[in-house]
FIKOLZA-1660 file (N, C-alpha, C; in steps of 0.1 Angstrom, whole numbers, plus 5000, padded with zeros to 4 digits):
% residues 168
   i   px   py   pz ch aa at
   1 7788 4156 3597  A  M  N
   1 7776 4161 3592  A  M CA
   1 7777 4176 3592  A  M  C
   2 7771 4183 3582  A  K  N
   2 7770 4197 3581  A  K CA
   2 7758 4202 3588  A  K  C
   3 7759 4212 3596  A  V  N
   3 7748 4218 3604  A  V CA
   3 7748 4233 3601  A  V  C
   4 7736 4238 3598  A  Q  N
   4 7735 4253 3596  A  Q CA
   4 7731 4259 3609  A  Q  C
   5 7738 4269 3613  A  T  N
   5 7735 4277 3625  A  T CA
   5 7734 4292 3622  A  T  C
   6 7727 4299 3630  A  T  N
   6 7726 4313 3627  A  T CA
   6 7738 4321 3632  A  T  C
   7 7745 4316 3642  A  R  N
   7 7756 4323 3648  A  R CA
   7 7769 4320 3641  A  R  C
   8 7771 4307 3637  A  F  N
   8 7784 4303 3632  A  F CA
   8 7784 4299 3617  A  F  C
   9 7772 4301 3611  A  G  N
   9 7771 4297 3597  A  G CA
   9 7770 4281 3596  A  G  C
  10 7775 4276 3586  A  T  N
  10 7775 4261 3584  A  T CA
  10 7788 4256 3592  A  T  C
  11 7785 4246 3600  A  I  N
  11 7796 4240 3608  A  I CA
  11 7796 4225 3604  A  I  C
  12 7808 4219 3605  A  D  N
  12 7810 4205 3603  A  D CA
  12 7811 4198 3616  A  D  C
  13 7802 4190 3620  A  V  N
  13 7802 4183 3633  A  V CA
  13 7804 4168 3631  A  V  C
  14 7814 4163 3637  A  Q  N
  14 7817 4148 3636  A  Q CA
  14 7808 4141 3646  A  Q  C
  15 7804 4129 3644  A  E  N
  15 7796 4121 3653  A  E CA
  15 7802 4121 3668  A  E  C
  16 7815 4121 3669  A  D  N
  16 7821 4120 3682  A  D CA
  16 7821 4134 3689  A  D  C
  17 7815 4144 3682  A  Q  N
  17 7814 4157 3688  A  Q CA
  17 7800 4161 3693  A  Q  C
  18 7791 4151 3690  A  V  N
  18 7777 4154 3694  A  V CA
  18 7774 4150 3708  A  V  C
  19 7769 4159 3716  A  V  N
  19 7765 4157 3730  A  V CA
  19 7750 4155 3730  A  V  C
  20 7745 4144 3735  A  T  N
  20 7731 4141 3736  A  T CA
  20 7725 4143 3749  A  T  C
  21 7715 4152 3750  A  L  N
  21 7708 4154 3763  A  L CA
  21 7694 4148 3760  A  L  C
  22 7691 4136 3765  A  A  N
  22 7679 4129 3762  A  A CA
  22 7667 4138 3766  A  A  C
  23 7667 4145 3776  A  D  N
  23 7656 4154 3781  A  D CA
  23 7657 4168 3776  A  D  C
  24 7667 4171 3768  A  G  N
  24 7670 4185 3763  A  G CA
  24 7674 4193 3775  A  G  C
  25 7672 4206 3773  A  M  N
  25 7676 4216 3783  A  M CA
  25 7663 4223 3788  A  M  C
  26 7663 4228 3800  A  L  N
  26 7651 4235 3805  A  L CA
  26 7646 4245 3795  A  L  C
  27 7633 4244 3792  A  G  N
  27 7627 4253 3782  A  G CA
  27 7629 4249 3767  A  G  C
  28 7638 4239 3765  A  F  N
  28 7641 4234 3752  A  F CA
  28 7642 4219 3751  A  F  C
  29 7631 4213 3756  A  S  N
  29 7631 4198 3757  A  S CA
  29 7632 4191 3743  A  S  C
  30 7628 4199 3732  A  E  N
  30 7628 4193 3719  A  E CA
  30 7643 4193 3713  A  E  C
  31 7652 4200 3719  A  C  N
  31 7666 4201 3715  A  C CA
  31 7674 4191 3723  A  C  C
  32 7678 4180 3717  A  T  N
  32 7685 4170 3724  A  T CA
  32 7699 4168 3719  A  T  C
  33 7703 4174 3708  A  R  N
  33 7716 4172 3702  A  R CA
  33 7723 4185 3702  A  R  C
  34 7736 4185 3708  A  F  N
  34 7744 4198 3709  A  F CA
  34 7758 4194 3705  A  F  C
  35 7766 4205 3702  A  T  N
  35 7780 4203 3701  A  T CA
  35 7786 4215 3709  A  T  C
  36 7798 4212 3714  A  L  N
  36 7805 4223 3721  A  L CA
  36 7815 4229 3712  A  L  C
  37 7815 4242 3711  A  I  N
  37 7824 4249 3702  A  I CA
  37 7833 4258 3710  A  I  C
  38 7846 4256 3708  A  T  N
  38 7856 4263 3715  A  T CA
  38 7861 4274 3706  A  T  C
  39 7860 4286 3711  A  D  N
  39 7865 4298 3704  A  D CA
  39 7877 4303 3711  A  D  C
  40 7889 4303 3705  A  E  N
  40 7901 4306 3711  A  E CA
  40 7901 4320 3718  A  E  C
  41 7894 4329 3711  A  I  N
  41 7893 4343 3716  A  I CA
  41 7885 4343 3729  A  I  C
  42 7875 4334 3730  A  G  N
  42 7866 4334 3741  A  G CA
  42 7869 4325 3753  A  G  C
  43 7881 4318 3752  A  E  N
  43 7885 4309 3763  A  E CA
  43 7884 4316 3776  A  E  C
  44 7879 4310 3787  A  P  N
  44 7876 4296 3789  A  P CA
  44 7861 4293 3786  A  P  C
  45 7854 4303 3779  A  F  N
  45 7840 4301 3776  A  F CA
  45 7839 4292 3764  A  F  C
  46 7828 4284 3763  A  K  N
  46 7825 4276 3751  A  K CA
  46 7811 4279 3747  A  K  C
  47 7808 4276 3735  A  W  N
  47 7794 4276 3730  A  W CA
  47 7788 4262 3730  A  W  C
  48 7776 4261 3735  A  M  N
  48 7769 4248 3734  A  M CA
  48 7758 4251 3724  A  M  C
  49 7761 4247 3711  A  Q  N
  49 7753 4249 3700  A  Q CA
  49 7743 4238 3698  A  Q  C
  50 7730 4241 3697  A  S  N
  50 7720 4231 3694  A  S CA
  50 7722 4226 3679  A  S  C
  51 7721 4214 3677  A  L  N
  51 7721 4208 3663  A  L CA
  51 7706 4206 3658  A  L  C
  52 7697 4208 3667  A  D  N
  52 7683 4207 3664  A  D CA
  52 7676 4220 3661  A  D  C
  53 7681 4231 3666  A  M  N
  53 7676 4244 3664  A  M CA
  53 7687 4254 3661  A  M  C
  54 7688 4258 3649  A  P  N
  54 7700 4266 3644  A  P CA
  54 7702 4279 3652  A  P  C
  55 7691 4285 3658  A  T  N
  55 7692 4297 3665  A  T CA
  55 7696 4296 3680  A  T  C
  56 7697 4284 3685  A  L  N
  56 7699 4282 3699  A  L CA
  56 7713 4278 3702  A  L  C
  57 7720 4287 3710  A  A  N
  57 7734 4284 3714  A  A CA
  57 7735 4291 3728  A  A  C
  58 7741 4284 3737  A  F  N
  58 7744 4289 3751  A  F CA
  58 7759 4291 3753  A  F  C
  59 7762 4301 3760  A  V  N
  59 7776 4302 3765  A  V CA
  59 7777 4295 3778  A  V  C
  60 7787 4286 3779  A  V  N
  60 7789 4278 3791  A  V CA
  60 7804 4279 3795  A  V  C
  61 7806 4275 3808  A  I  N
  61 7819 4275 3814  A  I CA
  61 7820 4264 3824  A  I  C
  62 7832 4259 3826  A  D  N
  62 7834 4250 3837  A  D CA
  62 7834 4257 3850  A  D  C
  63 7825 4254 3859  A  P  N
  63 7823 4261 3871  A  P CA
  63 7835 4261 3880  A  P  C
  64 7844 4251 3879  A  A  N
  64 7856 4250 3887  A  A CA
  64 7865 4262 3885  A  A  C
  65 7864 4268 3873  A  L  N
  65 7872 4279 3870  A  L CA
  65 7868 4292 3877  A  L  C
  66 7856 4293 3881  A  I  N
  66 7851 4305 3888  A  I CA
  66 7847 4302 3902  A  I  C
  67 7845 4290 3906  A  L  N
  67 7841 4287 3920  A  L CA
  67 7846 4273 3923  A  L  C
  68 7859 4272 3927  A  P  N
  68 7866 4260 3929  A  P CA
  68 7859 4250 3939  A  P  C
  69 7851 4255 3948  A  G  N
  69 7844 4247 3958  A  G CA
  69 7831 4242 3954  A  G  C
  70 7827 4245 3941  A  Y  N
  70 7813 4241 3936  A  Y CA
  70 7812 4226 3935  A  Y  C
  71 7803 4220 3943  A  H  N
  71 7800 4206 3941  A  H CA
  71 7786 4204 3946  A  H  C
  72 7780 4193 3941  A  F  N
  72 7767 4190 3944  A  F CA
  72 7765 4175 3944  A  F  C
  73 7754 4170 3949  A  S  N
  73 7751 4156 3950  A  S CA
  73 7743 4152 3937  A  S  C
  74 7746 4140 3932  A  V  N
  74 7739 4135 3921  A  V CA
  74 7734 4121 3924  A  V  C
  75 7721 4119 3921  A  K  N
  75 7715 4106 3924  A  K CA
  75 7721 4095 3916  A  K  C
  76 7721 4083 3921  A  K  N
  76 7727 4071 3914  A  K CA
  76 7720 4069 3900  A  K  C
  77 7707 4071 3900  A  E  N
  77 7700 4069 3888  A  E CA
  77 7704 4079 3877  A  E  C
  78 7708 4092 3881  A  Q  N
  78 7712 4102 3872  A  Q CA
  78 7726 4098 3866  A  Q  C
  79 7735 4093 3875  A  I  N
  79 7748 4089 3870  A  I CA
  79 7746 4077 3861  A  I  C
  80 7737 4068 3864  A  R  N
  80 7735 4056 3855  A  R CA
  80 7729 4061 3842  A  R  C
  81 7721 4071 3842  A  S  N
  81 7716 4076 3829  A  S CA
  81 7726 4081 3820  A  S  C
  82 7738 4085 3826  A  L  N
  82 7749 4089 3818  A  L CA
  82 7759 4078 3814  A  L  C
  83 7754 4066 3817  A  D  N
  83 7762 4054 3813  A  D CA
  83 7776 4053 3819  A  D  C
  84 7776 4057 3832  A  T  N
  84 7789 4055 3839  A  T CA
  84 7786 4054 3854  A  T  C
  85 7796 4048 3861  A  D  N
  85 7796 4047 3876  A  D CA
  85 7807 4056 3881  A  D  C
  86 7815 4062 3873  A  D  N
  86 7827 4069 3877  A  D CA
  86 7825 4084 3875  A  D  C
  87 7824 4092 3886  A  V  N
  87 7822 4106 3884  A  V CA
  87 7834 4113 3878  A  V  C
  88 7845 4107 3878  A  D  N
  88 7857 4113 3871  A  D CA
  88 7855 4114 3856  A  D  C
  89 7846 4106 3851  A  E  N
  89 7843 4106 3836  A  E CA
  89 7834 4118 3832  A  E  C
  90 7829 4125 3842  A  L  N
  90 7819 4136 3840  A  L CA
  90 7825 4150 3839  A  L  C
  91 7820 4158 3830  A  Q  N
  91 7824 4172 3829  A  Q CA
  91 7812 4180 3832  A  Q  C
  92 7814 4190 3841  A  V  N
  92 7803 4199 3844  A  V CA
  92 7804 4213 3838  A  V  C
  93 7793 4218 3833  A  Y  N
  93 7793 4232 3827  A  Y CA
  93 7781 4239 3834  A  Y  C
  94 7783 4252 3834  A  V  N
  94 7771 4261 3839  A  V CA
  94 7769 4271 3827  A  V  C
  95 7757 4275 3826  A  I  N
  95 7753 4284 3816  A  I CA
  95 7756 4299 3820  A  I  C
  96 7762 4306 3812  A  V  N
  96 7765 4320 3814  A  V CA
  96 7755 4329 3809  A  V  C
  97 7750 4339 3817  A  T  N
  97 7741 4349 3812  A  T CA
  97 7749 4362 3810  A  T  C
  98 7751 4366 3797  A  M  N
  98 7759 4377 3794  A  M CA
  98 7752 4390 3797  A  M  C
  99 7760 4401 3800  A  A  N
  99 7754 4414 3803  A  A CA
  99 7763 4425 3797  A  A  C
 100 7758 4437 3796  A  G  N
 100 7766 4448 3791  A  G CA
 100 7778 4452 3800  A  G  C
 101 7776 4450 3813  A  N  N
 101 7786 4453 3823  A  N CA
 101 7792 4441 3828  A  N  C
 102 7805 4440 3829  A  L  N
 102 7813 4429 3833  A  L CA
 102 7808 4423 3847  A  L  C
 103 7805 4432 3856  A  L  N
 103 7801 4428 3869  A  L CA
 103 7787 4423 3870  A  L  C
 104 7779 4424 3859  A  D  N
 104 7765 4419 3858  A  D CA
 104 7764 4406 3852  A  D  C
 105 7775 4400 3847  A  I  N
 105 7775 4387 3840  A  I CA
 105 7773 4376 3851  A  I  C
 106 7764 4367 3849  A  T  N
 106 7761 4357 3859  A  T CA
 106 7762 4343 3853  A  T  C
 107 7762 4333 3862  A  V  N
 107 7762 4319 3858  A  V CA
 107 7750 4312 3866  A  V  C
 108 7745 4302 3860  A  N  N
 108 7734 4295 3866  A  N CA
 108 7739 4282 3874  A  N  C
 109 7741 4283 3887  A  L  N
 109 7746 4272 3895  A  L CA
 109 7735 4262 3898  A  L  C
 110 7723 4266 3897  A  Q  N
 110 7712 4257 3900  A  Q CA
 110 7709 4247 3889  A  Q  C
 111 7713 4250 3877  A  G  N
 111 7710 4241 3865  A  G CA
 111 7722 4237 3858  A  G  C
 112 7732 4230 3865  A  P  N
 112 7744 4226 3858  A  P CA
 112 7741 4215 3847  A  P  C
 113 7750 4215 3837  A  L  N
 113 7750 4205 3827  A  L CA
 113 7761 4195 3830  A  L  C
 114 7757 4182 3830  A  V  N
 114 7767 4172 3833  A  V CA
 114 7768 4163 3821  A  V  C
 115 7781 4161 3816  A  V  N
 115 7783 4154 3804  A  V CA
 115 7793 4143 3806  A  V  C
 116 7790 4131 3802  A  N  N
 116 7800 4120 3802  A  N CA
 116 7810 4123 3791  A  N  C
 117 7822 4124 3795  A  K  N
 117 7833 4128 3785  A  K CA
 117 7835 4116 3775  A  K  C
 118 7832 4104 3779  A  Q  N
 118 7835 4092 3771  A  Q CA
 118 7825 4091 3760  A  Q  C
 119 7812 4091 3764  A  N  N
 119 7802 4088 3754  A  N CA
 119 7793 4100 3750  A  N  C
 120 7796 4112 3756  A  R  N
 120 7790 4125 3753  A  R CA
 120 7775 4125 3756  A  R  C
 121 7770 4117 3765  A  V  N
 121 7756 4117 3770  A  V CA
 121 7756 4126 3782  A  V  C
 122 7746 4135 3782  A  G  N
 122 7745 4145 3792  A  G CA
 122 7731 4147 3797  A  G  C
 123 7730 4155 3808  A  L  N
 123 7717 4159 3813  A  L CA
 123 7719 4172 3820  A  L  C
 124 7708 4180 3821  A  Q  N
 124 7708 4192 3829  A  Q CA
 124 7701 4189 3842  A  Q  C
 125 7708 4192 3853  A  L  N
 125 7702 4189 3866  A  L CA
 125 7695 4202 3871  A  L  C
 126 7686 4200 3880  A  V  N
 126 7679 4211 3887  A  V CA
 126 7682 4209 3902  A  V  C
 127 7691 4217 3907  A  L  N
 127 7695 4216 3921  A  L CA
 127 7685 4224 3930  A  L  C
 128 7681 4218 3941  A  S  N
 128 7673 4225 3950  A  S CA
 128 7680 4231 3962  A  S  C
 129 7693 4230 3962  A  D  N
 129 7701 4235 3973  A  D CA
 129 7701 4251 3973  A  D  C
 130 7696 4257 3984  A  P  N
 130 7694 4271 3984  A  P CA
 130 7708 4279 3984  A  P  C
 131 7719 4273 3985  A  K  N
 131 7732 4280 3984  A  K CA
 131 7735 4283 3970  A  K  C
 132 7728 4277 3960  A  F  N
 132 7731 4279 3946  A  F CA
 132 7721 4288 3940  A  F  C
 133 7725 4297 3932  A  S  N
 133 7716 4307 3926  A  S CA
 133 7716 4305 3911  A  S  C
 134 7706 4310 3905  A  T  N
 134 7705 4310 3890  A  T CA
 134 7712 4322 3884  A  T  C
 135 7716 4331 3893  A  R  N
 135 7723 4343 3889  A  R CA
 135 7735 4346 3898  A  R  C
 136 7744 4337 3898  A  H  N
 136 7756 4338 3906  A  H CA
 136 7766 4347 3898  A  H  C
 137 7771 4358 3904  A  P  N
 137 7780 4367 3897  A  P CA
 137 7793 4359 3892  A  P  C
 138 7796 4361 3879  A  L  N
 138 7808 4355 3873  A  L CA
 138 7820 4360 3880  A  L  C
 139 7821 4374 3881  A  F  N
 139 7832 4380 3887  A  F CA
 139 7827 4386 3901  A  F  C
 140 7833 4381 3911  A  T  N
 140 7829 4386 3925  A  T CA
 140 7839 4394 3932  A  T  C
 141 7852 4394 3928  A  D  N
 141 7862 4401 3935  A  D CA
 141 7867 4413 3926  A  D  C
 142 7869 4424 3933  A  T  N
 142 7875 4436 3927  A  T CA
 142 7890 4434 3928  A  T  C
 143 7897 4436 3917  A  P  N
 143 7912 4435 3917  A  P CA
 143 7918 4445 3926  A  P  C
 144 7929 4440 3933  A  D  N
 144 7936 4449 3942  A  D CA
 144 7950 4453 3936  A  D  C
 145 7957 4444 3930  A  T  N
 145 7970 4447 3925  A  T CA
 145 7969 4450 3910  A  T  C
 146 7980 4455 3905  A  E  N
 146 7981 4458 3891  A  E CA
 146 7980 4446 3882  A  E  C
 147 7986 4435 3887  A  T  N
 147 7986 4422 3880  A  T CA
 147 7971 4417 3879  A  T  C
 148 7964 4418 3891  A  E  N
 148 7950 4414 3891  A  E CA
 148 7942 4423 3881  A  E  C
 149 7944 4436 3881  A  W  N
 149 7937 4444 3871  A  W CA
 149 7940 4440 3857  A  W  C
 150 7953 4437 3854  A  T  N
 150 7956 4433 3840  A  T CA
 150 7949 4421 3837  A  T  C
 151 7948 4411 3846  A  E  N
 151 7941 4399 3843  A  E CA
 151 7926 4401 3841  A  E  C
 152 7920 4410 3849  A  A  N
 152 7906 4414 3848  A  A CA
 152 7903 4420 3835  A  A  C
 153 7912 4429 3830  A  V  N
 153 7910 4435 3817  A  V CA
 153 7911 4425 3806  A  V  C
 154 7920 4415 3807  A  K  N
 154 7920 4404 3797  A  K CA
 154 7907 4397 3797  A  K  C
 155 7902 4394 3809  A  K  N
 155 7889 4387 3810  A  K CA
 155 7878 4395 3804  A  K  C
 156 7878 4408 3807  A  E  N
 156 7868 4417 3801  A  E CA
 156 7869 4417 3786  A  E  C
 157 7881 4418 3780  A  N  N
 157 7882 4417 3766  A  N CA
 157 7877 4405 3760  A  N  C
 158 7879 4393 3766  A  K  N
 158 7874 4381 3762  A  K CA
 158 7858 4381 3762  A  K  C
 159 7853 4386 3774  A  V  N
 159 7839 4386 3775  A  V CA
 159 7833 4396 3765  A  V  C
 160 7839 4407 3763  A  A  N
 160 7834 4417 3753  A  A CA
 160 7834 4410 3739  A  A  C
 161 7844 4402 3736  A  S  N
 161 7843 4396 3723  A  S CA
 161 7832 4386 3722  A  S  C
 162 7829 4379 3733  A  M  N
 162 7817 4370 3733  A  M CA
 162 7804 4378 3732  A  M  C
 163 7803 4390 3738  A  R  N
 163 7791 4398 3737  A  R CA
 163 7790 4403 3722  A  R  C
 164 7801 4406 3716  A  V  N
 164 7800 4410 3702  A  V CA
 164 7795 4399 3693  A  V  C
 165 7800 4387 3696  A  A  N
 165 7796 4375 3689  A  A CA
 165 7782 4372 3691  A  A  C
 166 7777 4374 3703  A  I  N
 166 7763 4371 3706  A  I CA
 166 7754 4381 3699  A  I  C
 167 7758 4394 3700  A  A  N
 167 7750 4404 3693  A  A CA
 167 7751 4403 3678  A  A  C
 168 7762 4399 3673  A  G  N
 168 7764 4398 3658  A  G CA
 168 7757 4386 3653  A  G  C
% end
């Protein structure tokens, strides 16, 4: 299907690329159909583009890439609503809040998106665990070595390209 978006223009989305969130996302309950768009320049970030609202797109990332110990409990009913009993079939994303300064970019660990990789059914959870913040810093360590600085600059360039895409 062809979908008109404000950020990407007209995109072609196959049925097997549609992610369905029956309850939508917080603040956007009317938007239940999304697609994940991978931009090679912006890896490891992805865009979660609404197919119901052309102006709505979120930057998301796999939280394991930034916080390897990130885990939370999911109720059995929630897992069943994703049509699986196997947590290995699930992919977790967190929403990224972009900022002008690299150190001000945050992720929402309290509202993860959980998607069944097999059938692309998903939901947004609201975690009440106080150890998780809605504004967890994406980058928490200051580089010490030249190699770490080089990697940080690469990440900054990728983030900067995402900011340009968001602004554009």
